[in-house]
MIKE-247894 format. One line per 2 residues: number of its first residue (from 1); their letters; for each residue x, y, z of C-alpha. Coordinates in steps of 0.1 Angstrom, whole numbers, always signed. Layout:
residues N
NUM = a = X Y Z  ...
//
This chain:
residues 475
1 = tr = -218 +139 -469  -220 +141 -431
3 = ak = -213 +172 -409  -207 +174 -372
5 = vt = -233 +196 -355  -244 +207 -321
7 = pe = -280 +214 -312  -300 +230 -328
9 = ss = -291 +237 -365  -265 +235 -392
11 = la = -258 +258 -422  -240 +251 -456
13 = ts = -228 +271 -486  -214 +262 -520
15 = la = -180 +273 -532  -195 +292 -561
17 = gi = -218 +313 -539  -218 +332 -506
19 = kw = -253 +323 -494  -256 +301 -463
21 = tr = -285 +277 -465  -301 +260 -435
23 = cn = -297 +222 -439  -321 +209 -412
25 = rq = -358 +217 -408  -364 +197 -377
27 = kv = -348 +201 -343  -314 +183 -342
29 = td = -304 +171 -307  -276 +147 -318
31 = ls = -240 +157 -323  -241 +146 -360
33 = fr = -263 +153 -390  -265 +138 -425
35 = vt = -270 +166 -451  -289 +155 -482
37 = gl = -300 +172 -515  -265 +183 -524
39 = tt = -254 +187 -561  -229 +161 -573
41 = gh = -195 +176 -580  -201 +208 -560
43 = ey = -179 +216 -530  -194 +227 -498
45 = ef = -184 +241 -464  -204 +238 -432
47 = rv = -209 +256 -400  -230 +249 -369
49 = aa = -250 +272 -346  -267 +263 -313
51 = en = -302 +275 -305  -322 +278 -273
53 = vv = -355 +294 -262  -339 +329 -264
55 = gl = -327 +324 -300  -299 +313 -323
57 = ge = -263 +317 -312  -233 +327 -333
59 = ps = -223 +300 -358  -190 +281 -356
61 = lp = -161 +287 -379  -166 +270 -413
63 = ss = -154 +235 -420  -130 +227 -448
65 = yc = -145 +223 -482  -160 +188 -491
67 = ka = -170 +177 -526  -203 +159 -529
69 = cd = -194 +127 -548  -197 +90 -544
71 = pk = -166 +72 -530  -141 +63 -557
73 = yk = -120 +37 -539  -122 +8 -515
75 = pg = -105 +14 -482  -69 +7 -475
77 = cp = -57 -23 -454  -60 -20 -416
79 = ay = -29 -12 -396  -8 -35 -373
81 = vn = -28 -67 -368  -17 -83 -335
83 = vv = -26 -113 -314  -36 -100 -279
85 = ds = -48 -132 -262  -56 -169 -268
87 = tr = -72 -199 -252  -73 -236 -261
89 = ss = -101 -229 -286  -98 -192 -296
91 = it = -74 -164 -307  -81 -127 -300
93 = vs = -67 -102 -325  -68 -64 -327
95 = wg = -60 -39 -355  -59 -2 -363
97 = kp = -78 +20 -387  -66 +21 -424
99 = ls = -46 +51 -435  -72 +57 -463
101 = dg = -110 +51 -461  -113 +54 -499
103 = gs = -134 +85 -496  -162 +69 -477
105 = ai = -167 +61 -440  -155 +27 -429
107 = lg = -186 +5 -424  -168 -24 -406
109 = yi = -141 -49 -406  -140 -86 -418
111 = ve = -117 -112 -402  -106 -143 -420
113 = vc = -86 -174 -410  -68 -201 -428
115 = ka = -50 -232 -415  -12 -227 -419
117 = eq = -8 -256 -443  -38 -246 -465
119 = ee = -48 -217 -488  -85 -216 -483
121 = wt = -96 -186 -462  -127 -187 -441
123 = mv = -147 -156 -430  -153 -158 -392
125 = tp = -172 -125 -389  -206 -114 -404
127 = pt = -204 -102 -441  -214 -68 -430
129 = gl = -183 -66 -408  -175 -56 -372
131 = rv = -178 -21 -359  -150 -27 -334
133 = nk = -112 -31 -337  -109 -63 -316
135 = ye = -123 -98 -321  -121 -132 -305
137 = ip = -121 -159 -331  -139 -189 -316
139 = kl = -142 -226 -323  -105 -232 -333
141 = te = -86 -264 -330  -61 -265 -301
143 = sq = -25 -263 -311  -34 -259 -348
145 = ey = -15 -230 -364  -36 -204 -383
147 = ki = -30 -175 -407  -52 -145 -400
149 = qv = -61 -114 -420  -83 -84 -415
151 = ca = -100 -63 -442  -118 -29 -440
153 = ln = -152 -24 -456  -167 +8 -471
155 = kl = -196 +16 -495  -176 +4 -525
157 = gv = -167 -29 -509  -139 -48 -491
159 = ge = -104 -34 -492  -70 -51 -492
161 = pa = -63 -74 -463  -37 -68 -436
163 = vl = -21 -102 -428  -9 -112 -394
165 = ag = +29 -116 -394  +36 -153 -390
167 = ta = +10 -177 -376  -9 -181 -343
169 = kp = -23 -211 -326  -50 -215 -299
171 = ee = -33 -223 -266  -39 -215 -229
173 = rh = -17 -186 -219  +0 -189 -185
175 = ep = +3 -158 -163  +15 -159 -126
177 = pq = -10 -144 -102  -7 -107 -95
179 = ih = -26 -89 -67  -35 -53 -71
181 = ld = -37 -40 -35  -42 -3 -28
183 = se = -12 +12 -9  -35 +26 +18
185 = lr = -51 -8 +23  -16 -23 +29
187 = kg = -12 +0 +60  -42 -16 +77
189 = is = -78 -10 +83  -94 +5 +115
191 = vk = -131 -2 +121  -153 +6 +152
193 = ag = -167 -22 +172  -200 -33 +157
195 = gs = -191 -19 +122  -186 -37 +90
197 = vr = -156 -41 +67  -152 -50 +30
199 = ih = -118 -57 +15  -121 -58 -23
201 = vp = -89 -71 -40  -86 -72 -78
203 = fk = -61 -97 -93  -48 -112 -125
205 = gr = -36 -147 -134  -41 -175 -159
207 = pt = -54 -201 -154  -77 -185 -129
209 = pe = -59 -187 -95  -72 -206 -65
211 = ik = -81 -182 -37  -73 -187 -1
213 = wl = -78 -162 +28  -61 -167 +63
215 = kd = -63 -148 +96  -31 -149 +116
217 = et = -19 -179 +96  -51 -199 +104
219 = nl = -84 -205 +86  -111 -179 +88
221 = te = -141 -182 +111  -176 -188 +98
223 = ka = -183 -151 +105  -160 -140 +76
225 = lv = -176 -142 +41  -154 -146 +11
227 = ek = -165 -139 -24  -146 -153 -54
229 = gl = -147 -139 -89  -127 -144 -121
231 = vf = -107 -111 -116  -114 -102 -79
233 = tq = -121 -115 -44  -137 -98 -15
235 = ls = -136 -105 +23  -166 -92 +43
237 = id = -170 -91 +81  -201 -77 +98
239 = sc = -205 -67 +134  -168 -65 +140
241 = dr = -153 -71 +175  -119 -75 +190
243 = cd = -117 -111 +179  -117 -99 +143
245 = sg = -85 -80 +148  -54 -95 +133
247 = ky = -34 -100 +101  -53 -112 +71
249 = tl = -34 -129 +42  -47 -136 +7
251 = tl = -29 -162 -13  -34 -168 -50
253 = tn = -21 -200 -67  -22 -213 -102
255 = ss = +1 -235 -124  +23 -205 -131
257 = gs = +31 -197 -95  +18 -182 -63
259 = ta = +16 -148 -46  +4 -135 -13
261 = sk = -12 -101 -5  +11 -76 +12
263 = as = +41 -97 +5  +48 -80 -28
265 = ev = +66 -50 -15  +93 -38 +9
267 = pl = +83 -25 +44  +75 +11 +52
269 = pv = +102 +31 +70  +108 +26 +107
271 = gn = +92 +51 +132  +111 +77 +152
273 = vs = +148 +70 +158  +161 +81 +192
275 = lv = +195 +82 +208  +199 +59 +238
277 = dv = +236 +62 +247  +269 +75 +233
279 = tk = +305 +70 +244  +339 +78 +229
281 = as = +337 +46 +208  +300 +37 +204
283 = vs = +264 +49 +198  +232 +31 +209
285 = la = +199 +37 +191  +163 +27 +195
287 = we = +134 +30 +170  +97 +22 +164
289 = kp = +86 -6 +142  +73 +3 +107
291 = eh = +36 +10 +104  +34 -18 +78
293 = dg = +58 -47 +72  +50 -49 +34
295 = gs = +31 -81 +39  +61 -101 +49
297 = ri = +77 -106 +83  +104 -80 +91
299 = ag = +137 -100 +88  +158 -74 +106
301 = yl = +171 -38 +108  +203 -22 +94
303 = ie = +220 +7 +111  +239 +27 +85
305 = mq = +266 +53 +94  +283 +82 +75
307 = ak = +313 +100 +90  +313 +138 +86
309 = gt = +332 +149 +55  +323 +118 +35
311 = dk = +294 +110 +12  +294 +73 +16
313 = wg = +269 +53 +38  +279 +20 +52
315 = va = +262 -7 +72  +275 -4 +108
317 = an = +252 -29 +126  +225 -55 +119
319 = tk = +199 -64 +145  +166 -84 +148
321 = tc = +152 -60 +175  +143 -23 +175
323 = eg = +175 -13 +192  +212 -16 +183
325 = tv = +247 -4 +190  +273 +9 +166
327 = ag = +309 +3 +179  +344 +12 +167
329 = lt = +338 +49 +165  +366 +75 +166
331 = sg = +365 +97 +196  +355 +133 +187
333 = me = +343 +124 +152  +308 +134 +141
335 = yl = +286 +108 +125  +252 +107 +107
337 = lr = +231 +76 +115  +200 +60 +99
339 = vi = +179 +28 +103  +165 +6 +75
341 = ay = +140 -22 +79  +141 -51 +55
343 = ne = +120 -82 +46  +122 -109 +19
345 = kg = +114 -84 -8  +140 -58 +1
347 = ks = +149 -27 +21  +126 +1 +33
349 = ep = +135 +38 +28  +160 +49 +55
351 = ka = +149 +68 +86  +176 +91 +100
353 = lv = +184 +102 +135  +174 +139 +136
355 = ap = +209 +152 +144  +245 +142 +140
357 = vv = +262 +125 +169  +297 +133 +183
359 = as = +315 +102 +197  +321 +113 +233
361 = dm = +311 +101 +267  +275 +112 +273
363 = tl = +267 +126 +308  +233 +123 +324
365 = dp = +220 +136 +358  +213 +107 +382
367 = si = +177 +99 +390  +157 +72 +408
369 = qm = +123 +61 +394  +99 +54 +422
371 = qf = +62 +46 +418  +52 +50 +455
373 = dt = +68 +66 +485  +52 +44 +511
375 = ys = +53 +6 +514  +39 -17 +541
377 = vl = +46 -53 +552  +30 -76 +577
379 = ag = +52 -84 +607  +71 -116 +601
381 = ke = +68 -114 +564  +93 -105 +537
383 = lt = +95 -72 +518  +115 -68 +486
385 = la = +118 -34 +468  +137 -25 +436
387 = fp = +139 +9 +419  +155 +18 +385
389 = vl = +185 +41 +387  +194 +63 +358
391 = gr = +226 +84 +352  +258 +86 +333
393 = pk = +285 +80 +345  +269 +52 +364
395 = pr = +258 +67 +398  +271 +55 +432
397 = vt = +241 +45 +454  +239 +47 +492
399 = wt = +210 +39 +517  +202 +56 +550
401 = kd = +175 +49 +576  +163 +78 +598
403 = gq = +194 +98 +589  +219 +70 +596
405 = vl = +238 +47 +572  +217 +16 +568
407 = kv = +233 -14 +584  +233 -46 +565
409 = ts = +223 -76 +587  +212 -112 +583
411 = rv = +176 -99 +578  +183 -66 +559
413 = ni = +202 -66 +527  +209 -39 +500
415 = vn = +206 -53 +464  +222 -33 +436
417 = tl = +223 -43 +399  +236 -24 +368
419 = tt = +203 -6 +364  +185 -9 +398
421 = tg = +189 -5 +435  +167 -22 +461
423 = iq = +163 -35 +496  +153 -70 +509
425 = it = +139 -74 +544  +131 -109 +558
427 = ea = +110 -115 +589  +101 -79 +591
429 = ck = +97 -64 +626  +91 -31 +644
431 = ed = +128 -22 +641  +125 -20 +603
433 = fg = +98 +8 +606  +111 +42 +595
435 = ky = +121 +66 +568  +146 +54 +543
437 = si = +166 +76 +519  +184 +66 +487
439 = ta = +212 +88 +473  +225 +85 +437
441 = sn = +256 +105 +429  +279 +109 +399
443 = av = +301 +136 +384  +271 +155 +371
445 = gt = +251 +157 +403  +232 +141 +431
447 = fi = +196 +128 +435  +179 +118 +468
449 = ah = +147 +98 +470  +127 +90 +502
451 = vd = +106 +60 +510  +86 +52 +542
453 = ii = +83 +15 +553  +54 +6 +577
455 = il = +53 -27 +597  +18 -39 +603
457 = dk = +6 -63 +630  -25 -85 +626
459 = le = -49 -59 +639  -35 -32 +617
461 = kf = -38 -55 +587  -75 -56 +594
463 = ll = -80 -19 +601  -60 -4 +573
465 = pl = -82 -13 +543  -113 -1 +562
467 = vs = -98 +32 +570  -85 +37 +535
469 = fg = -120 +35 +522  -134 +59 +548
471 = ff = -149 +36 +574  -144 +41 +611
473 = vl = -144 +11 +634  -155 +17 +671
475 = f = -148 -6 +700
//
């Protein structure tokens, strides 16, 4: 009989006595030990103790009693024989352990095959059997149907067979390509200039798919190295620079179909959603693009809306850009709003505006955005200025020059649009020199901005850049 042990020794006792006897005389370093010299028909229990340089440790709890006797039965039939794979010339089967080993350890398994229309079985494994529970039966005839059976083997011999239900035939199995891409990898890769990158992508597919890598929808450069295996592909780029930035696409194709990396999932949620404008009847929103499009171009964005007091979300707008307006609101009603990105695979998780919105006219203090407060133009030339104007309600804009209302002439014109205010001076002269003021007013408040306009003659045109860099010119 065989007892499980841990280093360094094992002990045994018979049922009739209480004396423990050491079974091993030599050091045992394996986790199993075969006990010999037992008396046939006697029952024994075993225990194990570990030993080190300090001494022997406490023994384990005793095992259950075992009778020292030769096996009486052949093993039972294996469990659940199944076909797990096939090719044009082979069938792979698997099976489970028998419920009964017949009182002796299973020494192996024997696999036999028989053509469906015949009764003669052929052993396709060694007579001593296999120590594994899976086997590929080779050298079969394509499309020929076979019966298959598996038998277990112990010391007494070969047990009853377990027969595969029905028949099986060698044939090439077809499986569309599947790409296994890590979710973090889908978000993109950042690498420092001069660094290297390795993109390892496992895949499945039968027959083995054709592999194609593209960068920004075009072929890779010679700098990129592609490795191709039966179950993986790898893209390697050394000494990366800006030219290596872009979107890389892996496409796998076989007779069962085609698939492209990153195109097998929906996009990530959009970035921050912000309120742009609100009136009694509409709300305008803007948002950031998703960090990752899921491997497929973003087809558009949905703005969903939920009125306070309800639990139903509905699509209120559909747009191709990262901004949109929801119209038809009820004045004074409170609404929740959220944005969803979608591609050919489906919709992203929604990203909500941080706070509810009440449908009412939004007010905003007027302001004028001005990059510089001094501008110059060469005499006789044209000067055109334009400044963004913000505010709600839309501000009323007026211009003055040196404290007086600016007069519009054939040379001087004020140009206002829905979002900007500006001035256009043609054939500039000394009369246009001065301090100009712009006033933007609405019901909320007033904002005044000042700008100086300088008219240069030819000599000043020459001197100004010298002075600005700290040079002095003497005459």
